[in-house]
Structure formats: structure tokens, C-alpha cells
N, C-alpha and C positions, 0 to 999 in steps of 0.2 A: 443442264440437265435436263431431263422431262419436265411437261406444265405438271404433271402428277407425285411429282419429285423421286420417280421410280429407281434411278441408277442407285442414286448416293444413299436411297432411304429402304432399298431394299423391297421394291414393288409396291409400293405406296407405305409401308409399314413405318411407323414412329421411331426411332432408333432414339432412347434417349437415354444414351447408356451413362453419360456423365447426371443425366439429373437421375440416376436409376443408383450412382454413387453417393451422390448430395443425401439424398431421401435414405439409405438405409446407410448410410454413415459408413461404406468402404471404401476405399482406395484413396481416403482422403488427399495424398501427396499428387491427385490427377483432378480434384478439383477446386479451382481456382477461384468459384464465388465465395464472396466472406460471409462464412456465417457468424454473428452472435448471438447473444441471449433475447429471448421473444420472439426468434424466427425472423429477424432483419439481415434481409439479401440484398448486396449490395455488387451489381454487375461489376465484372473484373473490364477495364477499358479492352486488353486484346480480346476480348472474346466478342464485342462490336459484332463484327462481321455476322458471326455467328449467330447473334440474336436475331441479326435483321432476317438472316434469312430460314432463322426455324422460328420468327415471324410471319412468316411469305408462307411458309410450307403450311403453319398451324391455318391459316387462314382459306389458303386452297383446299384444306380436306372437313374443312368447318363447310366450304363452298358445295361438296357435296349434294345428291342428293338425301346419302346416306351415308352419314361422316361413321367411319369406325376407325379409331386410332389404336396398336397400339403398344404398349411398352416389350420391348426386345432386352434379354438381359446380353450379357456377358454371354453364357454357357446357347445361349439360343433359344430358351422357354420366353413363351410367351403371355401376357397377358393383356385381355382389352382395357384402354380405362375407361371408365362409366363417364357419360354424355357430364358430370356435375364439375367430374375429375379435369377433365379434357376444358369446359370451358376456364376454368380457374388457370390451366395453364396457362391459355390463352392471354387469360387476363395478363400474367405473372410475366412471361415473355413477351408481350407488347409492354409493358412499363420499364419492365428491363430494356430492350432494344433502343428504347430513349434513352437511356442514359440514370433511368430512376432506382433509386435505392427503396424497397417492399421491406413493409411489414405485411407479418402473418400471423393476426390475433383472432383468436378464436372466442367468439360469441359471449361465451358464459364466462371468460376472464371476469375476476374485479382487478382492476388498476388503482395503483397505488398515486400519490395528487403528482411525482413527478412524470409517471409514465400518459397522465392522462394530460397534463401540462405542454406535455414534448408533443402528442397524437390532435393537440388543437392550438399549436405553436404560442401556446403564451407562458408566460411567467408562471411557475410554480402559486406564489405571492398574488396571482391576478385571478386563478384560478381557487384560490383560497376564496376570496371573496366573491366570487360567481357561488360559490356552497353556501357560503354563510348567506348570500339573500335567497339561495333557494333555488337560482336557475337551475340546479344541475343536482339531482337527485344523489344520494350519498350514503353509508353508513360507516361504522366506527367497527375497529376492530380495538379492541383496547384501543390509545391512546389517537390509534390513528385512522384517518380517514379510507375510503375502499371506494369507488367507483365501478357501474357495472358499466363495461363497455358499450355495451348497446346504448346505452344513457349517454355516454361521453359522444357516441357519433350523433346520434341523434340531436345530441345538440349539434356539432359542429354542421349538418346539416343544416338545423333552422338557422343558425349563424351564415351559411351560405344563402340562403332562400332570403333572409331579412336583407344583404349586400348586395343582391341582384333587383331586388325590391326599389331601392334607393339609389340604387344607380342606373335604373326605366324611368323613378321619379327625375331623376338629374339629367337626365336623356330629354325627358321628353318637356323640364323646364328650359333646359338648353334650346329647344326647337323653336321653343312657343319667342324666343326675345328676338325684337326685330332685329339686329344688326348678329346675328348668328353668332353662336359660341367661337369661339378665335381661341 
């Protein structure tokens, strides 16, 4: 295949027919990606080679001086993919090519405590303790707690930054020990 993806991809145009089928909800029998509520996408292991090849093609397109990608429908009609959608596509394909499950969540979405706990990879009871201590903002809808996705993602980043800082300090301390860290 040429470096620009010419032969297989029609002169450098990005043919994402399977993605189009996923987005439009048509041709479900041909789509092997698992989708469940809240836009959780799990890559099918049989698509691993295709995802890796697509990731590399997207990388080559993005490296061009003026990257332009187009979505080509089965009927041949084309639409240019906006830069922000292209960047999102790159991120999704990059992670799926590594076998990772992707969750797409709109930033204005309110989460249940179960959903938030899943995103933070903690138990729901532990999340409730964090909420009660005021570490993550929330509001109530009737008797149920709801969290904004931005607050949950912000807490996740804060927790990751704290973890990195503690690891840095631990590394610094281990370097100060005469016999070194073993």
C-alpha cells in the first residue's frame, strides 16, 4: 500500500464505511463493535489488524501539512470530517487499536453514583463517602444524588496528580537512601 493510503483508501480519502454504519445505525449485521448504553465501545478482537492499520492511516493523514479527511458513504457521497471530529476519531481508534474499551460521555451529562463510581474505578459506597465529605460536588434529584461529568473527571485528574506527586516524593526519598532502593 502506498504511504498515503492511496490504493486501498481511494486516493487518500478516508473510507470509514463501518464507522458510518455504526454512527447511522444501519447495517448492524456488518458492525462487529459492541455498543451498549452510554456509548461504551468495545473493540472486536477480530478487528485488531484493521484498527492498527486505520490508526496508522489516520496518523499519516494528520501529519500532512493540510490534513483533510473525508467520510465516503456506500453511495459514493462524501463529506469532509471537521478537525475536531477527526481528532476525536484518532483518539478513539488509537485506544481501540490497543484493545481498550472506550466510553463516550457528553460533558453536560449528569451521572448517577454508579456511573461516577465506574468512571473513577471505585466502589459506589466509597464514592458516597467522598460526596458526603464534600470532595466532589453533587446535587439531588429527589432522593438520588447526581454528579456532573466535569466534576467527576476533574476529581479523577486531581487524584491522578496527587498520585504522581506522591510517587515523585517516594522516588526522591528512595534516591536519598545510602544503600538505594531495592
